[in-house]
C-alpha positions in Angstrom: 20.0 176.1 86.9 21.4 177.7 89.9 25.1 177.1 91.3 23.7 174.5 93.9 21.7 172.5 91.4 24.4 172.3 88.9 26.9 171.0 91.7 24.4 168.4 93.0 23.9 167.0 89.3 27.9 167.0 88.8 28.1 164.9 92.1 25.4 162.4 90.8 26.9 161.8 87.6 30.6 161.5 89.1 29.0 158.8 91.5 27.4 157.1 88.7 30.5 157.1 86.5 32.6 155.5 89.3 30.2 153.0 89.8 29.9 152.1 86.2 33.6 152.3 85.9 35.0 148.6 84.9 37.5 147.3 87.4 41.1 146.2 86.1 40.9 142.4 85.5 42.9 141.9 88.8 40.6 143.7 90.9 37.6 142.0 89.4 39.3 138.6 89.9 39.9 139.4 93.7 36.5 140.9 94.1 34.9 137.6 92.8 37.2 135.7 94.9 36.1 137.6 98.1 32.4 136.7 97.2 33.2 133.2 96.6 35.4 133.1 99.9 32.5 134.1 101.9 30.0 131.7 100.3 27.6 134.0 98.5 28.1 132.3 95.0 29.7 129.0 93.6 32.0 129.3 90.6 34.4 127.1 89.0 36.9 129.6 88.2 40.1 129.8 90.2 42.0 132.7 91.3 45.1 133.5 89.2 48.6 134.2 90.6 49.2 137.7 92.1 52.0 139.9 91.2 54.5 137.5 92.9 53.7 135.0 90.0 52.6 132.2 92.0 49.9 130.4 90.3 47.5 127.9 91.4 48.5 124.2 90.8 46.3 121.9 88.8 43.3 120.2 90.2 43.4 116.7 91.2 46.6 116.8 93.4 47.9 113.6 94.7 49.1 115.2 97.9 46.6 115.2 100.7 46.3 117.0 103.9 44.0 116.4 107.0 42.4 119.7 108.2 41.9 118.2 112.0 39.2 119.8 114.2 37.4 119.2 117.3 34.5 121.1 118.8 35.5 125.1 118.9 37.7 125.0 115.9 36.8 127.8 113.5 39.3 128.4 111.1 39.1 125.2 109.3 37.4 126.5 106.0 40.0 129.1 105.4 42.7 126.6 106.0 41.3 124.1 103.8 40.8 127.2 101.0 44.5 128.0 101.4 45.5 124.4 101.0 43.3 123.8 98.1 44.7 127.2 96.6 48.3 125.7 96.3 47.3 122.3 94.9 47.0 120.3 98.1 44.0 118.3 98.5 42.5 119.0 101.8 39.8 117.2 103.7 38.1 118.7 107.0 37.9 115.7 109.7 37.0 115.8 113.2 39.1 113.8 115.5 36.7 111.2 116.5 36.7 109.9 112.9 40.2 108.4 113.7 39.3 106.0 116.4 36.4 104.1 118.1 33.0 103.3 116.5 32.9 106.4 114.5 36.5 105.5 113.0 36.4 106.5 109.1 40.0 107.7 108.3 43.3 106.8 108.8 45.9 109.4 109.4 48.2 107.6 106.9 46.2 108.5 104.3 47.4 112.0 104.5 50.8 113.6 103.8 50.3 116.5 106.1 48.1 117.1 109.1 47.0 120.9 109.6 45.5 121.8 113.2 43.9 125.2 112.3 43.0 128.1 114.6 39.9 128.9 116.8 38.8 128.0 120.4 39.0 124.4 120.6 36.8 123.2 123.7 36.1 126.8 124.4 39.9 127.0 125.8 38.8 125.7 128.8 41.8 124.9 131.3 44.0 126.3 129.0 44.3 127.1 125.3 44.8 123.9 123.2 44.9 121.8 126.6 41.6 119.9 126.0 42.2 119.3 122.3 45.9 117.9 123.1 44.6 115.6 125.7 42.0 114.1 123.2 44.8 114.2 120.5 47.0 112.1 122.8 44.2 109.6 123.8 43.0 109.3 120.2 46.3 108.9 118.3 49.1 108.6 121.0 52.0 107.0 119.7 50.5 106.6 116.2 51.2 110.6 115.7 54.5 110.1 116.8 55.2 107.5 114.2 53.7 109.4 111.7 56.2 112.3 112.5 59.1 110.1 112.7 58.4 108.8 108.9 58.9 112.4 107.8 55.1 113.5 107.4 54.2 117.0 108.4 52.3 118.1 111.2 51.2 122.1 111.1 49.6 123.8 113.8 48.4 127.5 113.4 47.5 129.8 116.4 45.1 127.3 118.5 46.8 124.6 116.5 50.3 125.6 117.8 48.9 125.8 121.3 47.8 122.3 121.0 51.4 121.0 119.6 53.0 122.6 122.4 50.6 121.1 125.3 51.1 117.9 123.5 54.8 117.8 123.9 55.5 117.6 119.9 56.7 120.8 120.1 59.6 122.1 120.6 60.0 118.2 120.0 63.3 117.4 122.2 61.4 114.7 123.9 58.2 114.0 122.3 55.1 113.5 124.4 56.7 115.6 127.2 55.4 119.2 127.2 58.6 121.5 127.5 57.2 125.1 126.8 54.0 126.9 127.0 52.0 129.7 125.2 50.5 131.9 127.9 48.6 134.7 128.3 49.4 137.8 126.3 51.4 140.4 128.7 48.7 142.9 128.1 46.2 140.3 129.0 44.0 141.2 126.0 43.1 139.6 122.6 45.3 140.8 119.7 43.6 140.8 116.4 45.9 142.7 113.8 48.6 142.4 111.1 52.2 142.2 112.5 55.6 142.1 111.1 57.8 138.8 111.0 61.5 138.4 110.4 62.4 135.1 108.9 65.0 134.2 111.4 66.0 130.6 110.3 68.1 129.7 107.3 66.0 129.1 104.1 64.4 125.7 103.7 64.8 124.8 107.4 61.3 123.4 107.7 58.7 122.3 105.3 57.1 126.0 105.0 59.9 128.2 104.3 61.4 126.9 101.2 60.3 130.1 99.3 61.4 132.5 102.1 64.8 133.7 102.2 66.6 134.1 105.6 65.8 137.7 107.2 63.1 138.2 104.7 60.1 140.3 106.2 56.5 139.1 106.0 53.4 140.2 107.4 50.6 138.0 108.6 47.5 138.6 111.0 47.1 137.5 114.5 44.3 136.7 116.5 45.0 135.3 119.8 45.0 136.3 123.8 47.3 133.3 124.7 50.4 133.6 122.3 53.2 134.6 124.5 55.9 131.7 124.1 57.5 130.9 127.4 60.2 128.2 128.2 63.0 127.3 130.4 66.5 129.1 129.6 67.9 125.8 128.3 65.1 125.0 126.0 65.5 128.6 124.5 69.2 128.0 124.0 68.4 124.8 122.2 65.9 126.3 120.0 68.4 128.8 119.0 71.4 126.5 118.4 69.4 124.1 116.6 67.9 127.0 114.2 64.5 126.2 115.2 63.0 129.6 115.4 61.6 130.3 112.2 59.7 133.6 112.7 60.4 136.7 115.3 57.9 139.6 115.9 59.8 142.7 114.4 59.3 146.1 113.4 58.7 147.2 109.9 62.5 147.5 109.3 63.2 144.0 110.6 64.7 145.2 113.9 63.6 142.4 116.6 62.0 144.6 119.4 60.5 143.0 122.4 58.4 146.1 123.4 54.7 146.4 122.2 53.4 146.8 119.8 56.2 145.1 117.8 56.0 141.9 120.0 52.2 141.7 120.5 52.3 139.2 123.3 55.4 139.4 125.1 57.1 136.2 123.7 60.5 135.2 125.0 63.1 135.9 122.1 59.9 137.4 120.2 59.2 133.8 118.9 56.3 133.8 116.4 56.8 130.4 115.1 59.0 127.4 115.6 59.7 124.0 114.3 61.2 120.6 115.5 64.8 119.5 115.3 63.8 117.7 111.9 61.7 120.5 110.5 58.4 118.6 109.8 56.5 119.8 112.8 55.8 123.5 112.8 53.9 125.8 115.0 52.7 129.3 114.2 50.8 132.1 116.2 50.0 134.1 112.9 47.6 133.1 110.5 48.7 132.4 106.9 45.5 131.2 105.8 44.3 134.7 106.4 47.1 136.2 104.0 46.8 134.1 100.8 44.8 136.8 98.6 45.3 140.3 98.1 42.1 141.3 99.5 42.8 140.0 102.8 45.7 142.5 103.5 45.2 145.7 105.0 47.2 147.4 102.1 44.6 146.2 99.5 42.6 149.5 99.4 45.8 151.4 98.8 47.0 149.9 95.4 47.1 145.9 96.0 47.9 143.8 99.0 50.4 141.1 99.9 50.3 137.3 99.8 52.8 136.3 102.2 50.8 133.7 103.8 50.3 132.0 100.2 54.5 131.5 100.4 54.2 129.3 103.4 51.6 127.1 101.7 53.3 127.0 98.4 56.4 125.9 100.2 54.3 123.3 102.0 53.3 121.8 98.7 56.8 121.8 97.2 58.3 120.0 100.4 55.3 117.4 100.3 56.3 116.7 96.6 59.7 115.8 97.5 59.2 113.5 100.6 
């Protein structure tokens, strides 16, 4: 056997050994979760906690959430899965099911309403504008009463845009829009991980109970209209009320307004805010895309982060208390 033949045989044997080598338990579990996540198989197994020690809550939770959608929403499955993962019983419900002849649901059956990401109504007019119009005409005063009762409304990406368009955030005058999420300064779609500084005190709102002040977390973004704009007096009130939950920052936690650290040009580097009471929250990043290690860009380099899991787990704890 000549040198070249021996080298080829060696390469084949190495490749076979690598393919047959059993993965560590954690990697086997995460790979299985990846397969389940994209719908190729069905399994009764549930993901285990990661290195952060957070475990899945038992099945059959009494805490219920509505994942509210209309045409064009496209992150509802991931959002439901993230809620289920922490033990919140989530149901995907179309807005039409809350009124008229198609009425089948009542918002008071849920402890939280989550409006997920996507391109509701094709983002015609403005991102979230049509969804917010439907929301006002369908639920109107009822959702304001829901919020006043202390129940939670969480908007993620397009959901954040809906809450701002509806005037439910910043929440100084509910029903009156006081801010906007405009086109990114670079006028292009940004889809990548970003670093976020937790700028409010721990426990300021319903999703940050497990996150320390000034803690850095990483989550993905995927938007073209995420630039938070508001009059100076609104911005000042947001800061004085400690309503700015997350700010875009660099890897060391320094808040820098320039690109790429601030991906959209948001004033004050705002990535997420809450209302004065802390039970209405809007986030441009996607926590539902950061709940399992394989979703992290660091996954192939020895394990990823699960920072989005902390937000949903915090929500579960908050809902258990109210």
